[in-house]
C-alpha positions in Angstrom: -13.3 74.6 63.8 -10.7 72.9 62.2 -10.8 70.2 65.1 -14.4 70.4 65.5 -14.6 68.9 61.6 -12.4 66.4 61.7 -14.2 64.8 64.7 -17.6 65.1 62.8 -16.3 62.9 59.3 -15.1 60.7 62.3 -18.5 60.1 63.8 -19.9 59.6 60.1 -17.1 57.2 59.4 -18.1 55.2 62.4 -21.5 55.4 62.1 -21.4 56.3 66.2 -24.6 58.7 65.3 -26.1 58.0 69.0 -23.1 59.1 70.9 -23.6 62.7 69.5 -24.3 64.5 72.9 -21.1 63.2 74.3 -18.7 64.7 71.1 -20.4 67.5 70.8 -19.5 68.3 74.9 -15.9 67.0 73.7 -16.1 69.4 70.9 -16.9 72.6 72.7 -14.2 72.0 75.2 -11.5 71.5 72.5 -12.2 74.9 70.8 -12.7 76.4 74.2 -9.2 75.5 74.8 -7.8 76.5 71.4 -9.5 80.1 72.0 -7.5 80.2 75.0 -4.6 79.3 73.5 -4.8 81.6 70.6 -4.7 84.4 72.9 -2.1 83.4 75.0 -0.1 83.3 72.1 -1.1 86.8 71.3 -0.7 88.1 74.6 2.9 86.2 74.8 3.5 87.8 70.8 2.5 91.2 72.2 4.9 90.9 75.7 7.7 90.1 73.9 7.2 92.8 70.9 7.5 95.4 74.5 10.2 94.0 75.8 12.4 93.9 72.5 10.6 97.7 71.9 12.2 98.2 75.4 15.8 96.9 75.1 16.0 98.5 71.8 15.0 102.1 73.3 17.5 101.4 76.3 20.2 99.4 75.9 23.1 101.7 77.2 21.2 101.6 81.0 21.4 98.2 81.1 24.5 97.8 79.4 25.7 99.9 82.3 24.2 98.7 85.2 25.7 95.6 84.4 29.2 96.7 84.0 28.9 98.6 87.3 27.4 95.3 88.9 30.1 93.0 87.4 32.6 95.4 89.0 31.1 95.4 92.2 31.1 92.0 92.2 34.4 91.4 91.5 35.4 93.3 94.8 33.4 91.0 96.4 35.1 88.0 95.1 38.2 89.8 95.7 37.4 90.5 99.3 36.2 87.0 100.1 39.6 85.4 98.7 37.2 82.8 96.6 38.6 79.4 96.2 37.3 76.0 96.7 36.8 75.9 100.5 35.4 78.9 101.1 32.8 79.2 98.1 29.3 79.3 100.7 31.1 82.0 102.7 31.1 83.8 99.3 27.2 83.0 98.7 26.0 83.7 102.0 27.8 87.2 101.3 26.1 87.6 98.1 23.1 86.7 99.6 22.9 89.1 102.2 24.0 91.8 100.0 21.9 94.7 98.5 19.3 94.2 95.9 21.6 95.1 92.8 24.1 92.3 94.0 21.4 89.9 93.9 20.3 90.9 90.2 23.7 90.9 89.4 23.8 87.1 90.1 21.2 86.2 88.1 21.9 88.4 85.3 25.8 86.5 85.3 23.8 83.3 84.9 24.4 81.0 82.1 21.9 82.0 80.6 22.2 85.4 80.7 26.3 86.5 80.9 27.6 90.1 80.5 27.6 92.1 77.4 30.5 91.4 75.3 32.1 94.6 75.9 32.5 94.5 79.3 34.1 91.0 78.4 36.5 92.7 75.9 37.5 95.6 78.3 38.2 93.3 81.0 40.4 90.8 78.7 42.3 93.5 77.5 43.2 95.1 81.5 44.1 91.8 82.4 46.4 91.5 79.3 48.0 94.7 80.2 48.2 93.3 83.7 49.5 89.7 82.5 52.1 92.0 79.9 53.1 95.2 82.4 54.0 92.6 85.1 57.3 90.4 83.2 58.2 93.9 82.5 59.0 95.2 85.0 60.8 92.4 86.6 62.9 92.3 83.4 63.3 96.0 84.1 64.0 95.8 87.9 66.9 92.7 86.7 68.3 95.0 84.9 68.9 98.0 86.8 70.1 95.7 90.5 72.5 93.8 87.5 73.7 97.5 86.1 74.2 98.6 89.8 76.0 95.3 91.3 78.6 95.7 88.1 79.1 99.6 88.7 79.5 99.3 91.9 81.8 96.7 91.6 83.9 98.5 89.0 84.3 101.8 91.3 85.1 99.6 93.9 87.9 97.6 92.3 89.0 100.7 90.2 89.1 102.8 93.7 91.3 100.5 95.6 93.3 99.4 92.5 96.2 101.5 93.8 96.1 99.3 96.7 96.3 96.1 94.9 99.3 97.1 92.3 100.7 98.4 95.7 100.4 94.7 97.5 102.0 93.2 94.4 104.4 96.1 93.1 105.5 97.9 96.0 108.9 99.5 93.9 106.3 100.7 91.1 103.5 101.6 93.0 106.0 104.2 94.9 107.7 105.6 91.8 104.1 106.0 90.3 103.2 108.1 93.3 106.1 110.0 93.5 105.5 110.9 90.2 101.8 111.6 90.2 102.3 114.1 93.1 105.5 115.7 91.4 103.6 116.2 88.6 100.3 118.1 90.8 103.4 120.1 92.6 105.0 121.2 89.3 101.5 122.0 87.4 100.8 124.3 90.4 103.7 125.9 90.8 103.9 126.6 86.7 100.1 128.1 87.2 101.9 130.4 89.9 104.5 131.3 88.2 102.7 132.1 84.9 100.4 134.5 87.6 103.6 135.8 89.5 104.8 136.4 85.5 102.3 138.8 84.4 102.8 140.5 87.9 106.1 141.3 87.0 105.2 142.0 83.5 102.0 144.7 83.9 102.4 146.3 86.7 103.8 149.5 87.6 106.7 148.7 90.0 107.8 145.5 87.8 109.7 143.0 89.9 109.8 145.2 93.2 105.5 144.5 93.5 107.1 140.7 94.3 107.5 139.5 97.7 110.6 136.6 98.7 109.1 133.7 97.8 107.3 135.3 94.5 110.6 136.4 93.4 112.3 132.7 94.4 109.6 131.0 92.2 110.1 133.4 89.5 113.4 132.9 89.1 113.8 129.0 89.9 110.4 128.0 87.3 111.9 128.3 84.1 114.9 126.2 85.0 112.9 123.7 86.2 110.7 123.6 83.2 113.6 123.6 80.7 114.9 120.7 82.4 111.8 118.2 83.1 109.8 119.0 79.7 112.0 116.2 77.7 111.1 114.2 80.2 107.5 114.8 80.4 107.3 114.4 77.0 109.0 111.7 76.8 107.1 109.3 78.8 103.9 111.0 77.4 104.8 109.2 73.6 103.0 106.4 72.9 105.4 103.4 73.0 108.5 105.8 73.9 107.0 106.3 76.9 107.1 102.7 78.3 111.4 102.7 77.8 111.6 106.5 78.6 110.0 106.6 82.5 112.4 103.9 83.9 115.4 105.9 82.9 113.3 108.8 84.0 113.9 107.7 87.6 116.7 105.6 87.1 118.5 109.4 87.0 116.2 111.4 88.8 119.1 114.3 89.6 119.1 114.6 85.8 115.8 115.1 83.9 114.1 115.3 86.8 113.2 118.6 89.3 112.6 118.6 93.3 109.1 118.6 92.8 109.5 114.7 92.0 112.1 114.3 94.3 111.6 112.1 97.6 112.8 113.8 101.0 116.1 111.6 101.4 116.9 112.2 97.5 116.4 116.3 97.9 119.1 116.2 100.8 121.4 114.0 98.9 121.3 116.5 95.6 121.0 119.4 97.5 124.7 118.4 99.0 125.5 117.3 95.6 124.9 120.7 93.8 126.4 122.6 96.9 129.5 120.9 96.7 129.9 121.4 93.2 129.3 124.9 93.6 132.0 125.6 96.1 133.9 123.8 94.4 134.4 127.0 91.9 135.1 129.3 95.0 138.6 129.1 94.6 139.4 129.2 90.7 136.7 132.6 91.0 140.0 134.0 93.9 142.5 133.5 91.8 140.5 135.2 88.8 140.2 138.4 91.6 144.0 138.1 92.8 145.3 137.8 88.8 143.7 140.9 88.1 144.9 142.7 90.9 147.5 144.7 89.8 145.9 146.2 86.3 143.6 148.0 89.4 146.7 149.6 91.4 145.7 153.4 90.1 142.4 153.2 91.7 142.3 155.0 94.8 140.7 152.3 96.8 143.5 150.1 95.8 145.2 149.1 99.0 141.7 148.3 100.8 141.1 145.3 98.3 144.3 144.6 98.5 143.7 143.9 102.1 140.4 142.0 101.3 142.3 139.8 99.3 144.8 138.8 102.0 142.4 138.7 104.5 140.4 135.7 102.5 144.0 134.2 101.8 144.8 134.0 105.1 142.2 132.5 106.4 139.1 135.3 107.9 136.7 137.6 106.1 136.2 140.8 105.9 133.8 143.0 107.5 130.1 144.5 105.6 131.5 148.0 106.1 134.8 146.9 104.5 132.9 145.9 101.2 131.0 148.7 101.1 133.8 150.9 100.8 135.6 149.4 98.0 132.9 149.0 96.3 133.5 151.4 93.3 136.3 149.0 92.1 134.0 146.9 90.5 131.7 149.5 88.9 134.9 149.7 85.8 138.2 148.2 84.8 138.6 144.8 84.9 136.1 143.5 87.4 133.2 144.8 85.8 131.1 142.7 84.0 132.0 143.6 80.9 135.8 143.9 81.8 135.8 140.4 82.6 137.7 137.4 81.0 135.7 134.8 79.7 137.4 132.4 82.4 135.6 134.8 85.3 132.7 134.7 83.7 133.2 130.7 83.4 133.8 130.1 86.8 131.2 132.9 88.1 128.5 131.0 86.4 129.7 127.4 87.9 129.8 129.3 91.2 126.2 130.6 91.1 124.7 127.1 89.7 123.6 128.8 86.7 122.9 126.7 83.1 125.3 126.7 80.7 124.4 128.9 77.5 126.4 131.8 75.4 124.8 134.1 77.5 126.7 134.3 80.2 126.9 137.8 80.8 123.3 138.4 80.7 122.6 135.2 82.7 125.0 136.6 85.4 123.3 140.0 85.4 119.5 138.9 85.7 120.1 136.4 88.5 122.0 139.6 90.2 119.0 141.4 90.3 116.7 138.7 91.4 119.1 138.1 94.5 119.5 141.7 94.9 115.5 142.3 94.8 115.0 139.0 97.2 117.3 140.3 99.7 115.1 144.0 99.5 111.6 141.9 100.1 113.0 140.6 103.2 113.8 143.8 104.6 111.0 145.0 103.4 109.0 141.8 105.2 110.6 142.3 108.6 114.0 141.1 108.6 116.0 138.0 108.8 114.8 136.8 112.0 111.4 136.4 110.7 112.2 133.5 108.0 110.9 130.0 108.8 114.0 127.0 109.2 113.2 126.0 105.8 113.7 129.4 104.2 116.8 130.0 106.4 118.6 126.9 104.6 117.3 128.0 101.1 118.7 131.6 101.5 122.2 130.3 102.8 122.1 127.6 100.0 121.2 129.8 97.0 123.9 133.2 98.2 126.9 130.4 98.5 126.4 128.8 102.0 126.3 125.2 103.1 123.2 125.2 105.7 124.2 121.8 106.7 124.7 121.5 110.6 123.8 124.9 111.3 122.0 126.3 114.3 119.3 128.9 113.1 121.0 131.9 114.6 124.5 131.6 113.0 122.5 131.2 109.6 120.6 134.3 110.2 123.9 136.2 111.6 125.5 135.2 108.1 122.3 135.9 106.2 122.9 139.9 108.0 126.1 140.7 106.4 125.1 139.5 103.2 121.9 141.7 103.2 123.5 145.0 104.5 126.3 144.5 101.4 123.7 143.6 99.0 121.5 146.7 100.2 123.8 148.9 100.5 125.6 148.8 96.3 123.7 150.0 93.1 123.1 148.4 90.1 126.8 150.0 88.3 128.3 147.5 91.5 126.5 144.0 90.4 130.0 142.6 90.2 130.7 142.7 94.1 127.3 141.5 94.4 128.7 138.6 92.5 131.5 137.7 94.4 130.3 137.8 97.3 129.7 134.2 97.9 133.1 134.5 97.8 133.4 137.3 99.9 131.9 136.2 102.4 132.2 132.8 102.8 135.1 131.0 101.0 136.5 130.6 104.8 133.7 129.6 106.5 134.3 126.5 108.4 131.2 124.8 107.0 131.9 125.5 103.0 135.3 124.1 103.7 134.3 120.9 105.2 131.8 120.3 102.2 134.9 120.9 99.7 137.8 119.3 100.9 136.2 116.7 103.6 134.6 113.0 101.4 131.8 113.0 103.9 130.3 115.6 105.4 129.6 115.6 109.1 
């Protein structure tokens, strides 16, 4: 209507009244067009209101569909291995896909992008993946470096003794000997503690022990006292560096057979055997010097004959020694009646440590060896002993076993055991004199005493 009025005004002003019919038609057309445009605008506004209402009513469904379709499109892109060259193949795959995928392609166009929440989630996932990848690589590198360092270190420590043995052979030899000696020493010490419990708490006491246990029970206290200064000195922080070479410079003085090499054991055994056998003569002189004091004893003549045999180069039989055992029960040949010189010679002859209580030492040693002899008889006899046991038994009882056959050692030990198992506690001094009475004139002992080099 406003347009029609404007047109009329223009017509009157121009004065062209003759053209009214034409203008009327034109005005009608304009009015129709304006009505149609107003209807279209109203319809478009109502459609927009409806669409906004529906959008406000169900936004979660649209978001869920968009998010699901985005993931499906992502799968298609991942499977197609998107790049600039095969973009045509990807478009063909998307076109030939489902209707949901086509809708997603239109939904993900630049005009209508995906919702912000899905974009934020994808960005967060990408950030997490980007952050996780360098962490895992660092952890792998750290684990590999640690594994390499530890394996190399343990291999170096494991083979360190070989490196030292190559550069310092003598020092490593001493180290090995000392290490093995410490292991053997502590193993024997554990056994000794167990044996001592049995000896102290068992009803039979020492008689419950076998031969090997009795040998360890007798020898281990001496070894512990001997090696204690060396172990204590080597364990001190600053003194150990100077004390360790000194210990191995004099192994016979500071160490026990646990720490000796095989040549050292043979050499030191010869040394101690010779040193003990050199006291046989002095013990025999003490027996001869006290012979007049037992003239009134009924076994005097027999004992005098025995001493004469020893002086002439022979030995009495075990039966002759058993027959004169009563002469050692009292008088000048008893343990309390012997002189100090006599006792001192017996201590040296048996290889016992020199101490204030010499008579007690002799008494203890005699009973331990006597129980060993009884254990040998319980275990089947002397012939059941091994060669090493035979050598040790002969050396302990005053016979040098070098260059002796097993039969010779067995024969000598049978004589000893026969006398030892036939006497009682009051005849203990007869037992202490058996190394002289049975071994003074033995050829092997004679060579050891009076020859510079043993054959």
